[in-house]
LODREN-855167 format. One record per residue: residue number from 1; x, y, z of N, C-alpha, C, O in turn; chain. Coordinates in steps of 0.05 Angstrom, whole numbers, plus 5000, padded with zeros to 4 digits. Example, Ala and Ser with C-alpha at 12.3 -4.5 7.8 and 13.67 -1.06 7.14 Angstrom:
<pts>
+-----+------+------+------+------+------+------+------+------+------+------+------+------+---+
:   k :   nx :   ny :   nz :  cax :  cay :  caz :   cx :   cy :   cz :   ox :   oy :   oz : c :
+-----+------+------+------+------+------+------+------+------+------+------+------+------+---+
:   1 : 5264 : 4886 : 5156 : 5246 : 4910 : 5156 : 5264 : 4934 : 5156 : 5285 : 4934 : 5169 : A :
:   2 : 5257 : 4955 : 5142 : 5273 : 4979 : 5143 : 5258 : 5001 : 5157 : 5268 : 5023 : 5161 : A :
+-----+------+------+------+------+------+------+------+------+------+------+------+------+---+
</pts>
This chain:
<pts>
+-----+------+------+------+------+------+------+------+------+------+------+------+------+---+
:   k :   nx :   ny :   nz :  cax :  cay :  caz :   cx :   cy :   cz :   ox :   oy :   oz : c :
+-----+------+------+------+------+------+------+------+------+------+------+------+------+---+
:   1 : 7615 : 2711 : 6127 : 7614 : 2685 : 6142 : 7594 : 2667 : 6129 : 7571 : 2675 : 6123 : A :
:   2 : 7601 : 2642 : 6124 : 7584 : 2622 : 6111 : 7563 : 2612 : 6131 : 7568 : 2612 : 6155 : A :
:   3 : 7540 : 2604 : 6121 : 7519 : 2594 : 6139 : 7527 : 2569 : 6154 : 7519 : 2565 : 6177 : A :
:   4 : 7543 : 2552 : 6142 : 7553 : 2528 : 6155 : 7583 : 2526 : 6150 : 7593 : 2537 : 6130 : A :
:   5 : 7597 : 2513 : 6168 : 7626 : 2509 : 6163 : 7630 : 2493 : 6138 : 7613 : 2477 : 6130 : A :
:   6 : 7653 : 2496 : 6126 : 7662 : 2480 : 6103 : 7648 : 2487 : 6077 : 7648 : 2470 : 6059 : A :
:   7 : 7637 : 2510 : 6075 : 7624 : 2519 : 6049 : 7645 : 2519 : 6027 : 7639 : 2513 : 6004 : A :
:   8 : 7670 : 2525 : 6034 : 7691 : 2526 : 6014 : 7698 : 2498 : 6003 : 7711 : 2497 : 5982 : A :
:   9 : 7689 : 2477 : 6016 : 7695 : 2450 : 6007 : 7675 : 2440 : 5986 : 7679 : 2419 : 5974 : A :
:  10 : 7654 : 2454 : 5982 : 7633 : 2446 : 5962 : 7645 : 2448 : 5934 : 7651 : 2470 : 5925 : A :
:  11 : 7647 : 2426 : 5920 : 7660 : 2426 : 5894 : 7642 : 2416 : 5872 : 7647 : 2421 : 5848 : A :
:  12 : 7621 : 2401 : 5878 : 7603 : 2390 : 5857 : 7574 : 2394 : 5866 : 7567 : 2402 : 5888 : A :
:  13 : 7556 : 2387 : 5847 : 7528 : 2392 : 5852 : 7516 : 2375 : 5874 : 7499 : 2385 : 5889 : A :
:  14 : 7525 : 2351 : 5878 : 7514 : 2334 : 5900 : 7523 : 2346 : 5927 : 7506 : 2347 : 5945 : A :
:  15 : 7547 : 2354 : 5929 : 7557 : 2367 : 5954 : 7541 : 2392 : 5959 : 7534 : 2398 : 5982 : A :
:  16 : 7536 : 2408 : 5938 : 7520 : 2432 : 5942 : 7492 : 2426 : 5951 : 7482 : 2439 : 5969 : A :
:  17 : 7480 : 2406 : 5939 : 7452 : 2398 : 5946 : 7451 : 2391 : 5976 : 7433 : 2400 : 5991 : A :
:  18 : 7469 : 2374 : 5985 : 7470 : 2366 : 6013 : 7475 : 2390 : 6031 : 7463 : 2393 : 6052 : A :
:  19 : 7494 : 2407 : 6023 : 7501 : 2431 : 6039 : 7476 : 2449 : 6043 : 7470 : 2458 : 6065 : A :
:  20 : 7462 : 2454 : 6021 : 7438 : 2471 : 6022 : 7416 : 2459 : 6039 : 7402 : 2473 : 6054 : A :
:  21 : 7412 : 2433 : 6037 : 7392 : 2420 : 6054 : 7399 : 2421 : 6083 : 7382 : 2424 : 6101 : A :
:  22 : 7425 : 2419 : 6090 : 7434 : 2422 : 6117 : 7429 : 2450 : 6127 : 7422 : 2455 : 6150 : A :
:  23 : 7433 : 2470 : 6110 : 7427 : 2498 : 6117 : 7397 : 2501 : 6124 : 7390 : 2515 : 6143 : A :
:  24 : 7380 : 2488 : 6108 : 7351 : 2489 : 6113 : 7344 : 2480 : 6141 : 7325 : 2490 : 6153 : A :
:  25 : 7358 : 2459 : 6150 : 7352 : 2448 : 6177 : 7355 : 2469 : 6199 : 7344 : 2466 : 6221 : A :
:  26 : 7371 : 2489 : 6194 : 7376 : 2510 : 6214 : 7356 : 2532 : 6214 : 7356 : 2549 : 6232 : A :
:  27 : 7338 : 2533 : 6195 : 7319 : 2554 : 6193 : 7298 : 2551 : 6216 : 7292 : 2528 : 6223 : A :
:  28 : 7287 : 2573 : 6226 : 7271 : 2572 : 6250 : 7243 : 2560 : 6248 : 7234 : 2547 : 6267 : A :
:  29 : 7230 : 2563 : 6225 : 7202 : 2554 : 6223 : 7199 : 2532 : 6201 : 7213 : 2533 : 6181 : A :
:  30 : 7181 : 2513 : 6206 : 7178 : 2491 : 6188 : 7168 : 2500 : 6160 : 7178 : 2490 : 6140 : A :
:  31 : 7150 : 2520 : 6159 : 7140 : 2529 : 6133 : 7163 : 2542 : 6117 : 7163 : 2540 : 6092 : A :
:  32 : 7181 : 2556 : 6130 : 7204 : 2568 : 6116 : 7222 : 2546 : 6106 : 7232 : 2548 : 6084 : A :
:  33 : 7227 : 2526 : 6123 : 7244 : 2503 : 6115 : 7233 : 2489 : 6090 : 7247 : 2483 : 6071 : A :
:  34 : 7207 : 2484 : 6090 : 7193 : 2471 : 6068 : 7196 : 2488 : 6042 : 7201 : 2478 : 6021 : A :
:  35 : 7192 : 2514 : 6045 : 7195 : 2532 : 6022 : 7222 : 2530 : 6009 : 7225 : 2527 : 5985 : A :
:  36 : 7243 : 2533 : 6025 : 7270 : 2532 : 6015 : 7278 : 2505 : 6005 : 7293 : 2503 : 5985 : A :
:  37 : 7269 : 2483 : 6018 : 7275 : 2456 : 6007 : 7262 : 2453 : 5980 : 7275 : 2442 : 5962 : A :
:  38 : 7238 : 2462 : 5976 : 7225 : 2461 : 5950 : 7240 : 2477 : 5929 : 7244 : 2468 : 5907 : A :
:  39 : 7249 : 2501 : 5937 : 7264 : 2518 : 5918 : 7290 : 2505 : 5911 : 7298 : 2507 : 5887 : A :
:  40 : 7303 : 2492 : 5929 : 7329 : 2479 : 5923 : 7324 : 2456 : 5904 : 7339 : 2454 : 5884 : A :
:  41 : 7304 : 2440 : 5908 : 7298 : 2418 : 5890 : 7291 : 2428 : 5862 : 7301 : 2417 : 5842 : A :
:  42 : 7275 : 2449 : 5860 : 7268 : 2460 : 5834 : 7292 : 2471 : 5820 : 7295 : 2466 : 5796 : A :
:  43 : 7309 : 2484 : 5834 : 7333 : 2495 : 5822 : 7351 : 2473 : 5811 : 7363 : 2476 : 5789 : A :
:  44 : 7354 : 2451 : 5826 : 7370 : 2429 : 5816 : 7358 : 2416 : 5791 : 7372 : 2407 : 5773 : A :
:  45 : 7332 : 2415 : 5790 : 7319 : 2403 : 5766 : 7324 : 2421 : 5742 : 7328 : 2412 : 5720 : A :
:  46 : 7322 : 2448 : 5746 : 7327 : 2467 : 5724 : 7355 : 2465 : 5713 : 7359 : 2467 : 5689 : A :
:  47 : 7374 : 2462 : 5731 : 7403 : 2462 : 5723 : 7414 : 2434 : 5719 : 7439 : 2431 : 5717 : A :
:  48 : 7398 : 2413 : 5718 : 7408 : 2386 : 5717 : 7424 : 2380 : 5692 : 7442 : 2363 : 5692 : A :
:  49 : 7418 : 2394 : 5670 : 7431 : 2388 : 5645 : 7456 : 2406 : 5640 : 7467 : 2406 : 5618 : A :
:  50 : 7463 : 2422 : 5659 : 7486 : 2440 : 5657 : 7512 : 2423 : 5654 : 7516 : 2405 : 5670 : A :
:  51 : 7528 : 2429 : 5634 : 7553 : 2413 : 5631 : 7578 : 2429 : 5630 : 7600 : 2418 : 5629 : A :
:  52 : 7576 : 2455 : 5630 : 7600 : 2472 : 5630 : 7611 : 2475 : 5658 : 7598 : 2484 : 5677 : A :
:  53 : 7636 : 2466 : 5663 : 7648 : 2467 : 5689 : 7649 : 2496 : 5701 : 7646 : 2500 : 5725 : A :
:  54 : 7654 : 2515 : 5683 : 7655 : 2543 : 5693 : 7628 : 2552 : 5702 : 7625 : 2565 : 5723 : A :
:  55 : 7607 : 2545 : 5687 : 7580 : 2553 : 5695 : 7571 : 2538 : 5720 : 7558 : 2550 : 5737 : A :
:  56 : 7579 : 2513 : 5723 : 7572 : 2499 : 5748 : 7585 : 2512 : 5772 : 7572 : 2514 : 5793 : A :
:  57 : 7610 : 2520 : 5769 : 7624 : 2534 : 5791 : 7610 : 2561 : 5798 : 7609 : 2568 : 5821 : A :
:  58 : 7601 : 2575 : 5777 : 7586 : 2600 : 5782 : 7561 : 2595 : 5797 : 7554 : 2609 : 5816 : A :
:  59 : 7546 : 2574 : 5790 : 7521 : 2567 : 5803 : 7527 : 2559 : 5832 : 7512 : 2568 : 5850 : A :
:  60 : 7548 : 2544 : 5837 : 7555 : 2536 : 5865 : 7561 : 2560 : 5881 : 7552 : 2563 : 5904 : A :
:  61 : 7578 : 2578 : 5870 : 7585 : 2602 : 5885 : 7561 : 2619 : 5892 : 7558 : 2629 : 5914 : A :
:  62 : 7544 : 2623 : 5872 : 7520 : 2639 : 5877 : 7501 : 2626 : 5897 : 7489 : 2640 : 5913 : A :
:  63 : 7498 : 2600 : 5896 : 7480 : 2586 : 5914 : 7490 : 2589 : 5943 : 7474 : 2592 : 5961 : A :
:  64 : 7516 : 2587 : 5947 : 7527 : 2590 : 5974 : 7524 : 2619 : 5984 : 7517 : 2623 : 6007 : A :
:  65 : 7528 : 2638 : 5966 : 7523 : 2666 : 5974 : 7494 : 2671 : 5981 : 7488 : 2685 : 6000 : A :
:  66 : 7476 : 2659 : 5965 : 7447 : 2662 : 5971 : 7440 : 2649 : 5998 : 7424 : 2660 : 6013 : A :
:  67 : 7451 : 2625 : 6003 : 7446 : 2612 : 6028 : 7456 : 2629 : 6051 : 7443 : 2630 : 6072 : A :
:  68 : 7479 : 2641 : 6048 : 7490 : 2658 : 6069 : 7471 : 2681 : 6074 : 7466 : 2688 : 6097 : A :
:  69 : 7460 : 2693 : 6053 : 7441 : 2716 : 6056 : 7416 : 2707 : 6071 : 7407 : 2721 : 6089 : A :
:  70 : 7405 : 2684 : 6063 : 7381 : 2673 : 6076 : 7386 : 2668 : 6106 : 7370 : 2674 : 6123 : A :
:  71 : 7409 : 2655 : 6112 : 7415 : 2648 : 6139 : 7419 : 2673 : 6157 : 7413 : 2672 : 6181 : A :
:  72 : 7429 : 2694 : 6145 : 7434 : 2719 : 6161 : 7410 : 2738 : 6161 : 7410 : 2758 : 6175 : A :
:  73 : 7390 : 2731 : 6147 : 7366 : 2748 : 6144 : 7350 : 2749 : 6170 : 7329 : 2763 : 6171 : A :
+-----+------+------+------+------+------+------+------+------+------+------+------+------+---+
</pts>
């Protein structure tokens, strides 16, 4: 089960970024939300120059799986 509805509709990096930030809003404590927001921003900076469509889809899939794990933790 995905942390938020419509995870399957995420197709590009901007949609993923918004999706992950919405997931953060559901976390119970502010310090946890801040930690994951920071991690999301850092990850996007690291992968900003990615240009392979296959690699981008792998990153999106993995990010959604990781968000699911965090939300169910």
